[in-house]
N, CA, C and O atoms as a DFTB+ gen file, in Angstrom:
392 C
 N C O
     1  1       0.877      -0.778      -0.349
     2  2      -0.107       0.141      -0.432
     3  2       0.702       1.472      -0.131
     4  3       1.850       1.240       0.247
     5  1       0.518       2.205      -0.176
     6  2       1.254       3.085      -0.754
     7  2       0.706       4.463       0.926
     8  3      -0.298       4.608       1.622
     9  1       2.213       5.192       0.830
    10  2       1.403       6.255       1.646
    11  2       0.915       7.269       1.740
    12  3       1.790       7.111       2.592
    13  1       0.507       8.041       1.773
    14  2      -0.361       9.312       2.475
    15  2       0.436      10.450       1.944
    16  3       1.434      10.614       2.646
    17  1       0.352      11.373       0.871
    18  2       1.112      12.182      -0.095
    19  2       0.687      13.433       0.822
    20  3       1.371      14.404       1.146
    21  1      -0.252      13.214       1.049
    22  2      -0.762      14.460       2.073
    23  2      -0.332      14.843       3.813
    24  3       0.046      15.919       4.277
    25  1      -0.604      13.272       4.638
    26  2       0.141      13.722       5.476
    27  2       1.823      12.344       5.561
    28  3       2.949      12.605       5.984
    29  1       1.448      11.361       5.144
    30  2       2.510      10.546       4.694
    31  2       2.218       9.437       5.716
    32  3       2.841       8.375       5.737
    33  1       1.136       9.788       6.640
    34  2       0.613       8.065       7.225
    35  2       0.779       6.587       6.330
    36  3       0.738       6.787       5.116
    37  1       0.985       4.932       6.790
    38  2       0.895       4.311       6.479
    39  2      -0.649       4.087       6.425
    40  3      -1.173       3.711       5.377
    41  1      -1.372       4.317       7.549
    42  2      -2.832       4.041       7.178
    43  2      -3.616       4.198       6.236
    44  3      -4.029       5.328       5.972
    45  1      -3.915       3.342       5.673
    46  2      -4.278       3.243       4.198
    47  2      -5.193       2.342       3.457
    48  3      -4.781       1.242       3.086
    49  1      -6.537       2.772       3.188
    50  2      -7.421       1.543       2.701
    51  2      -7.239       1.935       1.667
    52  3      -6.806       3.054       1.390
    53  1      -7.754       0.463       0.386
    54  2      -8.232       0.616      -1.406
    55  2      -9.753       1.450      -1.352
    56  3     -10.728       1.234      -0.632
    57  1      -9.615       2.102      -2.023
    58  2     -11.293       3.602      -1.779
    59  2     -11.981       3.137      -3.024
    60  3     -12.971       3.756      -3.416
    61  1     -11.339       1.639      -3.961
    62  2     -12.587       1.626      -5.163
    63  2     -11.683       2.013      -6.134
    64  3     -10.534       1.917      -5.703
    65  1     -11.769       2.598      -7.800
    66  2     -11.727       2.659      -8.332
    67  2     -11.607       3.938      -9.628
    68  3     -12.666       4.206     -10.196
    69  1     -10.585       4.550      -9.983
    70  2     -10.949       6.013     -11.042
    71  2     -11.595       5.216     -12.595
    72  3     -11.376       4.035     -12.865
    73  1     -12.349       6.099     -13.413
    74  2     -12.642       6.367     -14.536
    75  2     -11.621       4.944     -15.053
    76  3     -12.024       3.853     -15.456
    77  1     -10.375       5.360     -14.895
    78  2      -9.677       4.064     -16.060
    79  2      -8.555       3.445     -15.378
    80  3      -7.334       3.334     -15.487
    81  1     -10.115       2.871     -14.155
    82  2      -9.553       1.291     -13.578
    83  2      -8.290       1.198     -12.772
    84  3      -7.928       0.085     -12.391
    85  1      -7.289       2.719     -12.353
    86  2      -6.667       2.601     -11.610
    87  2      -6.926       3.036      -9.617
    88  3      -7.300       4.094      -9.110
    89  1      -6.626       2.020      -9.111
    90  2      -7.200       1.791      -7.307
    91  2      -7.402       3.390      -6.733
    92  3      -6.494       4.221      -6.706
    93  1      -8.402       3.556      -6.411
    94  2      -7.892       5.003      -5.360
    95  2      -8.072       4.452      -4.371
    96  3      -8.721       3.436      -4.126
    97  1      -7.177       5.470      -3.404
    98  2      -6.819       4.619      -1.974
    99  2      -7.382       5.840      -0.786
   100  3      -8.220       6.600      -1.271
   101  1      -7.121       6.038       0.297
   102  2      -7.953       7.025       1.253
   103  2      -6.908       6.758       2.681
   104  3      -6.481       5.650       3.004
   105  1      -6.702       7.706       3.222
   106  2      -6.335       7.784       4.104
   107  2      -7.223       8.093       5.336
   108  3      -7.889       9.102       5.570
   109  1      -7.036       6.810       6.157
   110  2      -7.645       7.049       7.697
   111  2      -7.112       8.574       8.188
   112  3      -7.953       9.197       8.835
   113  1      -6.192       9.060       8.028
   114  2      -5.612       9.736       8.712
   115  2      -6.272      11.824       8.615
   116  3      -6.427      12.786       9.368
   117  1      -6.405      11.509       7.390
   118  2      -6.410      13.131       7.005
   119  2      -7.615      13.185       5.997
   120  3      -8.055      14.212       5.479
   121  1      -8.197      11.559       5.760
   122  2      -9.059      11.886       4.714
   123  2      -9.100      11.614       3.771
   124  3     -10.135      11.025       3.458
   125  1      -7.960      11.853       2.575
   126  2      -7.614      12.770       1.786
   127  2      -8.079      11.635       0.790
   128  3      -7.418      10.677       1.191
   129  1      -8.656      11.292      -0.026
   130  2      -7.951      10.543      -1.819
   131  2      -7.851      11.261      -2.463
   132  3      -8.195      12.375      -2.857
   133  1      -6.661       9.578      -2.679
   134  2      -5.815       9.695      -3.931
   135  2      -4.970       8.787      -4.268
   136  3      -4.612       7.934      -3.456
   137  1      -4.319       8.847      -6.079
   138  2      -3.979       7.398      -6.482
   139  2      -2.415       6.921      -6.566
   140  3      -1.644       7.879      -6.621
   141  1      -1.964       5.990      -6.581
   142  2      -0.861       6.319      -6.333
   143  2      -0.047       5.930      -8.559
   144  3      -0.414       5.117      -9.408
   145  1       0.827       6.782      -8.571
   146  2       1.978       7.513      -9.705
   147  2       0.818       8.497     -10.615
   148  3       0.603       8.252     -11.801
   149  1       0.211       9.480      -9.977
   150  2      -0.704       9.929     -10.973
   151  2       0.201      10.874     -12.339
   152  3       1.206      11.564     -12.168
   153  1      -0.410      10.669     -13.446
   154  2       0.267      11.368     -14.201
   155  2      -0.648      12.570     -15.480
   156  3      -1.422      12.475     -16.432
   157  1       0.199      13.811     -14.572
   158  2      -0.300      15.198     -15.390
   159  2      -0.160      15.155     -16.651
   160  3       0.778      14.523     -17.139
   161  1      -0.882      15.683     -17.266
   162  2      -0.817      15.748     -18.214
   163  2       0.202      17.774     -18.865
   164  3      -0.706      18.285     -19.519
   165  1       0.887      18.350     -18.884
   166  2       1.403      19.574     -19.647
   167  2       1.232      18.791     -21.038
   168  3       1.330      17.740     -21.671
   169  1       0.813      20.487     -20.991
   170  2      -0.279      21.415     -21.741
   171  2       0.556      22.576     -22.308
   172  3       0.566      23.731     -21.884
   173  1       1.346      22.005     -23.470
   174  2       2.612      22.929     -23.820
   175  2       1.318      24.170     -23.968
   176  3       0.112      24.002     -23.785
   177  1       2.228      25.759     -24.459
   178  2       2.602      26.865     -24.464
   179  2       0.973      27.221     -26.060
   180  3      -0.168      27.685     -26.064
   181  1       1.811      26.710     -26.944
   182  2       1.409      26.736     -28.500
   183  2       0.063      26.082     -27.856
   184  3      -0.865      26.879     -28.000
   185  1      -0.230      25.225     -27.379
   186  2      -1.564      24.913     -27.580
   187  2      -2.826      25.945     -26.884
   188  3      -4.005      26.179     -27.153
   189  1      -1.887      26.371     -25.897
   190  2      -2.874      27.208     -25.003
   191  2      -2.493      28.742     -25.960
   192  3      -2.875      29.901     -25.796
   193  1      -1.788      28.259     -26.748
   194  2      -1.842      30.128     -27.451
   195  2      -3.142      29.637     -28.531
   196  3      -3.810      30.553     -29.011
   197  1      -3.382      28.673     -28.785
   198  2      -4.242      27.818     -30.308
   199  2      -5.729      28.272     -29.537
   200  3      -6.703      28.337     -30.287
   201  1      -5.939      28.586     -28.089
   202  2      -6.891      28.855     -27.767
   203  2      -7.599      29.984     -27.295
   204  3      -8.775      30.311     -27.138
   205  1      -6.438      30.480     -27.116
   206  2      -6.922      31.978     -27.282
   207  2      -7.075      32.776     -28.277
   208  3      -7.395      33.964     -28.247
   209  1      -6.695      31.687     -29.738
   210  2      -7.147      32.425     -31.083
   211  2      -7.730      32.579     -30.780
   212  3      -7.995      33.635     -30.204
   213  1      -8.886      30.996     -31.017
   214  2     -10.046      30.219     -30.987
   215  2     -10.778      31.445     -30.446
   216  3     -11.509      32.141     -31.150
   217  1     -10.576      31.633     -29.357
   218  2     -11.580      32.168     -28.820
   219  2     -11.831      33.762     -29.114
   220  3     -12.799      34.288     -28.565
   221  1     -11.321      34.234     -29.628
   222  2     -11.639      35.405     -30.359
   223  2     -12.463      35.310     -31.193
   224  3     -13.143      36.297     -31.475
   225  1     -12.686      33.860     -31.963
   226  2     -13.670      33.338     -33.408
   227  2     -14.608      33.021     -32.530
   228  3     -15.672      32.799     -33.107
   229  1     -14.674      32.893     -31.244
   230  2     -16.229      32.671     -30.634
   231  2     -16.483      31.309     -30.312
   232  3     -17.294      31.025     -29.431
   233  1     -15.748      30.285     -31.065
   234  2     -15.415      28.745     -30.640
   235  2     -15.970      28.621     -29.683
   236  3     -15.801      29.378     -28.727
   237  1     -16.953      27.424     -29.686
   238  2     -17.706      27.234     -27.564
   239  2     -16.994      25.874     -27.552
   240  3     -16.849      24.910     -28.303
   241  1     -16.588      26.308     -26.220
   242  2     -15.337      24.944     -25.305
   243  2     -15.718      23.556     -25.650
   244  3     -14.780      22.758     -25.657
   245  1     -16.915      23.087     -25.944
   246  2     -16.665      21.691     -26.884
   247  2     -16.495      21.438     -28.174
   248  3     -16.486      20.306     -28.658
   249  1     -16.291      22.944     -29.058
   250  2     -15.265      22.692     -30.021
   251  2     -13.793      23.393     -29.928
   252  3     -12.936      23.054     -30.744
   253  1     -13.576      24.132     -29.177
   254  2     -11.821      24.094     -28.671
   255  2     -11.485      22.724     -28.322
   256  3     -10.320      22.326     -28.344
   257  1     -12.345      22.087     -28.040
   258  2     -11.863      20.533     -27.097
   259  2     -11.615      19.761     -28.276
   260  3     -10.464      19.338     -28.382
   261  1     -12.678      19.389     -29.473
   262  2     -12.199      18.809     -30.411
   263  2     -10.859      18.720     -31.143
   264  3     -10.183      17.738     -31.450
   265  1     -10.659      20.110     -31.345
   266  2      -9.786      21.007     -32.039
   267  2      -7.981      20.715     -31.549
   268  3      -6.920      20.560     -32.154
   269  1      -8.472      20.764     -29.993
   270  2      -7.072      20.843     -29.345
   271  2      -7.107      19.304     -28.430
   272  3      -6.070      18.671     -28.234
   273  1      -7.845      19.053     -28.155
   274  2      -7.420      17.552     -27.827
   275  2      -7.657      17.813     -26.063
   276  3      -7.460      16.879     -25.284
   277  1      -8.019      18.941     -25.660
   278  2      -7.989      19.301     -24.475
   279  2      -9.452      18.933     -23.903
   280  3     -10.409      18.465     -24.518
   281  1      -9.380      19.161     -23.022
   282  2     -10.871      18.254     -21.982
   283  2     -11.179      19.465     -21.436
   284  3     -10.550      20.224     -20.699
   285  1     -12.377      19.512     -21.983
   286  2     -13.652      20.686     -22.228
   287  2     -13.813      21.310     -20.891
   288  3     -14.334      22.364     -20.525
   289  1     -13.022      20.042     -20.079
   290  2     -13.279      20.930     -17.994
   291  2     -12.461      21.867     -18.474
   292  3     -12.820      22.829     -19.153
   293  1     -10.940      21.519     -18.011
   294  2      -9.861      22.147     -18.424
   295  2     -10.056      23.594     -19.129
   296  3      -9.766      24.615     -18.505
   297  1     -10.472      23.635     -20.228
   298  2     -11.045      24.806     -20.849
   299  2     -11.765      25.631     -20.425
   300  3     -11.550      26.843     -20.412
   301  1     -12.398      25.250     -20.158
   302  2     -13.463      26.171     -19.301
   303  2     -13.218      26.249     -18.075
   304  3     -14.271      26.139     -17.447
   305  1     -11.738      26.480     -16.968
   306  2     -11.284      26.878     -16.492
   307  2     -10.405      27.830     -16.665
   308  3     -10.265      28.984     -16.258
   309  1      -9.694      26.922     -17.531
   310  2      -8.428      27.778     -18.108
   311  2      -9.246      29.265     -18.303
   312  3      -8.703      30.239     -17.782
   313  1     -10.862      29.533     -19.221
   314  2     -11.353      31.372     -19.623
   315  2     -11.738      31.388     -18.277
   316  3     -11.516      32.573     -18.029
   317  1     -12.386      30.647     -16.668
   318  2     -12.844      31.175     -16.256
   319  2     -12.025      32.006     -15.535
   320  3     -12.264      33.161     -15.183
   321  1     -10.585      31.038     -15.246
   322  2      -9.427      32.089     -14.422
   323  2      -8.372      33.420     -15.744
   324  3      -7.648      34.361     -15.417
   325  1      -8.631      33.062     -16.779
   326  2      -8.574      34.063     -17.276
   327  2      -9.725      35.453     -17.803
   328  3      -9.510      36.609     -18.168
   329  1     -10.638      34.859     -17.667
   330  2     -11.902      35.848     -18.241
   331  2     -12.007      36.554     -16.043
   332  3     -11.844      37.736     -15.739
   333  1     -12.190      35.844     -15.391
   334  2     -12.920      36.283     -14.199
   335  2     -12.695      37.297     -13.819
   336  3     -13.103      37.339     -12.659
   337  1     -12.295      38.145     -14.080
   338  2     -11.955      39.575     -13.680
   339  2     -12.264      41.036     -14.379
   340  3     -12.085      42.221     -14.100
   341  1     -12.794      40.313     -15.377
   342  2     -14.131      40.944     -16.136
   343  2     -15.555      40.842     -15.389
   344  3     -16.162      39.965     -14.774
   345  1     -15.841      42.545     -15.849
   346  2     -17.468      42.711     -14.871
   347  2     -18.262      41.971     -15.635
   348  3     -17.743      41.787     -16.736
   349  1     -19.376      41.431     -15.508
   350  2     -20.621      40.485     -16.001
   351  2     -21.002      41.712     -16.869
   352  3     -20.851      41.864     -18.081
   353  1     -21.470      42.445     -16.057
   354  2     -22.379      43.737     -16.266
   355  2     -21.828      45.348     -16.603
   356  3     -20.988      45.632     -15.749
   357  1     -21.985      46.214     -17.341
   358  2     -21.230      47.554     -17.565
   359  2     -22.320      49.027     -16.884
   360  3     -23.442      48.906     -16.392
   361  1     -21.651      50.134     -17.045
   362  2     -22.881      50.552     -17.248
   363  2     -22.161      51.834     -18.136
   364  3     -21.097      52.369     -18.449
   365  1     -23.880      51.872     -18.291
   366  2     -23.761      53.224     -19.997
   367  2     -24.113      54.100     -19.651
   368  3     -25.148      54.402     -19.058
   369  1     -22.878      54.903     -20.142
   370  2     -22.934      56.145     -20.018
   371  2     -23.224      57.324     -21.379
   372  3     -22.652      57.416     -22.466
   373  1     -24.250      58.059     -20.835
   374  2     -25.056      59.027     -22.015
   375  2     -24.593      60.026     -22.009
   376  3     -24.242      60.684     -21.030
   377  1     -24.458      60.532     -24.173
   378  2     -23.863      61.810     -24.003
   379  2     -24.962      62.678     -23.891
   380  3     -26.092      62.714     -24.379
   381  1     -24.177      63.507     -22.949
   382  2     -25.611      64.937     -22.760
   383  2     -25.861      65.501     -24.933
   384  3     -25.269      65.319     -25.997
   385  1     -26.846      66.057     -24.526
   386  2     -27.339      66.736     -25.578
   387  2     -27.182      68.274     -25.457
   388  3     -27.676      68.887     -24.510
   389  1     -26.412      68.933     -26.536
   390  2     -25.785      69.670     -26.251
   391  2     -27.002      71.040     -27.398
   392  3     -26.709      72.234     -27.446
């Protein structure tokens, strides 16, 4: 059994499996769930530049996912992080008639 990556204890139990069949473990001490040897996919900067260009073309997140091969959830998180500071509503300012 692997040790917990969060607290380092050996008190770990098997807790089912994830979508691709890898076993999921649960720590009895800190109650964190984890998998052994996770494979983190690093997305190259060129792909993010392509996503930025395609966003200007108003392509949906599902379309971006199909074109780039990145999961739709990752693209939505990227969009929310990138444009989170933009206000959803703006106030209109009218010019005074002379």
